[in-house]
C-alpha positions in Angstrom: 11.4 14.3 -48.4 13.1 12.6 -45.0 16.1 12.0 -43.5 16.9 9.2 -43.7 16.3 7.4 -47.1 15.2 3.4 -47.1 15.4 0.8 -50.0 11.5 0.0 -48.9 10.7 -3.0 -51.8 6.7 -2.9 -51.8 4.8 -6.7 -53.7 1.2 -6.0 -55.4 2.7 -2.3 -56.4 0.9 -2.5 -59.7 -2.4 -0.6 -58.5 -5.0 0.7 -55.6 -3.4 0.6 -52.1 0.8 -0.8 -53.2 0.5 1.7 -56.3 -0.1 4.4 -53.2 2.3 3.3 -51.1 5.5 3.6 -53.6 4.2 6.8 -54.9 3.9 8.2 -50.6 7.5 6.6 -50.0 9.2 8.0 -52.8 7.7 11.0 -52.7 9.3 10.5 -48.9 12.8 10.3 -50.3 12.9 6.4 -50.0 14.4 4.1 -52.7 11.2 1.8 -53.8 11.9 -1.8 -55.8 8.5 -2.3 -57.5 6.9 -5.8 -57.3 4.2 -6.6 -59.2 2.4 -9.6 -62.2 1.9 -6.3 -64.8 4.8 -5.8 -65.4 3.2 -2.7 -67.8 1.4 -1.2 -65.0 5.1 -1.2 -63.2 6.8 0.2 -65.8 4.3 3.6 -65.9 4.6 3.4 -61.9 8.6 4.2 -62.3 8.5 6.4 -64.9 6.3 7.8 -63.3 7.7 8.0 -59.6 11.3 8.9 -61.8 9.4 12.1 -63.5 8.6 13.1 -59.4 12.0 13.0 -58.4 11.4 10.2 -57.2 13.5 6.3 -57.4 12.0 3.1 -58.6 13.0 0.0 -59.9 9.9 -2.7 -60.9 10.3 -6.2 -61.1 7.9 -8.9 -62.2 6.7 -10.8 -59.8 4.1 -13.5 -58.5 4.4 -14.0 -54.8 3.0 -17.0 -55.1 6.0 -18.8 -56.5 9.3 -18.7 -53.5 11.3 -19.0 -55.7 10.1 -14.7 -57.8 10.2 -13.4 -54.5 13.5 -14.9 -54.0 15.0 -13.2 -57.2 12.6 -10.1 -56.5 15.0 -9.0 -53.1 18.1 -9.8 -54.3 17.8 -7.9 -57.4 16.7 -5.1 -55.1 19.9 -5.3 -53.0 22.2 -6.3 -55.8 20.5 -2.9 -57.5 20.2 -0.6 -53.8 22.8 -2.5 -52.2 20.0 -3.7 -48.8 16.5 -4.3 -47.8 15.1 -2.4 -45.6 12.1 -2.5 -45.8 9.2 -5.6 -47.2 5.8 -4.4 -48.1 3.7 -7.4 -48.5 1.2 -6.2 -50.0 -0.5 -7.9 -52.6 -3.5 -10.1 -52.3 -7.0 -10.9 -53.0 -10.8 -10.9 -51.6 -12.7 -13.2 -53.7 -15.1 -13.3 -50.6 -17.9 -15.7 -51.1 -20.2 -18.3 -48.9 -18.5 -21.1 -47.4 -21.5 -23.3 -49.3 -20.6 -22.0 -52.7 -17.7 -24.1 -52.3 -15.6 -22.1 -54.8 -13.1 -24.2 -53.9 -10.4 -22.6 -56.2 -10.9 -19.1 -55.4 -10.2 -20.4 -50.7 -7.0 -22.0 -52.9 -6.3 -18.8 -54.1 -6.5 -16.7 -51.1 -4.8 -18.7 -48.7 -1.9 -18.8 -52.1 -1.5 -14.9 -52.2 -3.1 -13.3 -48.8 -0.5 -16.3 -46.8 1.6 -18.0 -48.5 2.8 -14.7 -50.0 3.3 -13.1 -46.8 5.4 -16.2 -45.4 7.3 -16.0 -49.1 7.9 -12.2 -49.2 9.2 -13.2 -44.9 11.5 -15.8 -45.5 13.2 -13.8 -48.2 14.6 -11.0 -47.2 14.2 -12.1 -43.5 17.7 -13.4 -43.9 19.0 -10.8 -45.8 18.0 -8.2 -42.9 19.5 -10.9 -39.9 22.8 -9.9 -42.1 22.5 -6.4 -42.4 21.8 -5.8 -38.9 17.9 -4.8 -39.1 14.4 -4.7 -41.7 11.4 -3.3 -41.1 8.4 -5.8 -42.6 5.0 -3.9 -42.7 2.8 -6.6 -43.9 -1.4 -6.0 -45.1 -3.5 -7.1 -43.8 -7.4 -6.0 -42.8 -10.3 -5.1 -40.9 -11.2 -9.1 -42.3 -7.9 -9.9 -39.9 -10.0 -8.5 -36.1 -14.3 -9.7 -37.9 -15.3 -12.6 -40.4 -19.0 -11.8 -41.4 -21.1 -13.6 -44.0 -19.2 -13.9 -47.1 -16.4 -13.8 -45.9 -14.9 -16.1 -43.6 -12.1 -17.5 -46.1 -10.7 -14.3 -46.4 -10.4 -13.3 -43.1 -8.3 -16.4 -41.8 -6.1 -15.4 -44.3 -6.1 -11.9 -42.5 -5.7 -13.1 -39.0 -3.1 -15.2 -40.4 -0.5 -12.6 -41.5 -1.6 -10.9 -37.6 -0.5 -14.2 -36.4 2.6 -14.8 -38.2 3.5 -10.6 -37.5 2.9 -11.5 -34.1 5.4 -14.7 -34.1 8.2 -12.6 -36.4 8.0 -9.9 -33.8 8.1 -11.8 -30.4 11.4 -13.5 -32.3 12.7 -10.4 -33.7 14.6 -9.5 -30.5 14.3 -5.7 -31.4 16.1 -5.7 -34.7 13.7 -5.8 -36.9 10.9 -4.1 -36.6 7.1 -5.6 -37.5 3.4 -3.8 -38.2 0.5 -4.5 -39.2 -1.3 -1.9 -41.6 -5.1 -2.8 -41.6 -7.3 -1.5 -43.9 -11.4 -1.1 -43.6 -12.6 -0.4 -47.0 -11.1 1.1 -49.3 -10.5 2.6 -52.8 -9.6 -0.5 -54.8 -9.5 -3.4 -57.7 -9.6 -5.8 -54.5 -13.3 -6.4 -54.8 -13.5 -6.9 -58.9 -12.0 -10.3 -58.2 -15.8 -11.6 -56.1 -17.2 -13.9 -58.2 -19.6 -14.5 -55.8 -23.5 -12.8 -56.6 -25.1 -12.3 -53.3 -21.3 -11.3 -52.2 -20.8 -9.5 -54.5 -23.6 -7.3 -54.6 -23.0 -7.6 -50.6 -20.2 -5.0 -51.4 -21.3 -3.0 -52.8 -23.2 -1.5 -50.7 -20.6 -2.4 -48.0 -18.7 0.1 -50.7 -20.5 3.2 -50.4 -17.7 4.8 -47.6 -14.5 4.2 -48.8 -11.2 5.5 -47.9 -8.8 7.0 -50.7 -5.8 4.2 -50.8 -3.5 7.1 -50.1 -4.8 6.9 -46.5 -3.4 3.7 -46.0 -0.2 5.0 -47.8 0.0 7.7 -44.6 -0.4 4.5 -42.6 2.1 2.5 -43.7 4.7 5.4 -44.1 3.9 6.7 -40.4 5.0 3.1 -39.6 7.8 2.9 -41.3 9.6 6.6 -40.6 9.3 5.4 -36.9 12.9 6.3 -35.3 14.5 3.0 -34.4 13.9 1.5 -31.1 10.0 2.4 -32.4 8.0 0.6 -33.3 5.2 0.3 -34.5 3.0 -3.3 -34.2 -0.8 -2.4 -35.7 -2.5 1.1 -37.1 -6.5 0.0 -38.2 -7.7 2.7 -41.2 -11.7 2.5 -41.4 -13.4 5.2 -42.9 -14.4 8.0 -40.1 -18.5 7.0 -41.5 -18.0 3.2 -41.9 -19.7 1.0 -38.5 -17.3 -2.0 -39.5 
């Protein structure tokens, strides 16, 4: 258990990296407030965390809705009294070649991956400033450092997450810590949203070697656990056997 329990909000907590992060941080002694669209999955996770001796509360959340994100942060603050860490994890990855013109999927990635992070910042930043500090952990991707065929729009959204995070870090004058955690291939449901046949086949080969979601949760936990005055800004986690 950690010596300093924090109130940690996690978006996209119903599966994959979000779920693993919630469980790891709760096991470390933090109080977690969980958000995602699949409320049934969230409730099951919160019950599991409570049964394991942790402290978890959940609320249905759509990160594309700015008002809903504000309500999510307000509910967490009302329940736990403060907001110490905001883990902006919710994301989608429907890869496709640009020539496939899947504009609806492009818009969805922008809405979730970019606007979702912005909504999280907009909702939590005033609270953190008022209480004198806080920490954003934004989940990006190795796609934030590279572009490959079919990843142009997805990578663009993750490049944006890095840019937003760096801008927030520079503007925060030390009172708000900002970490970007960028997973490589990870066991999750993220690839399930790929509708393009070519991209789905390519992803099967790409995902033949993957790290468990718990490996990303470990990275988040490391960043969160650093003492005051230490700001871990970027962590990239890849499978050891991956060349990407």
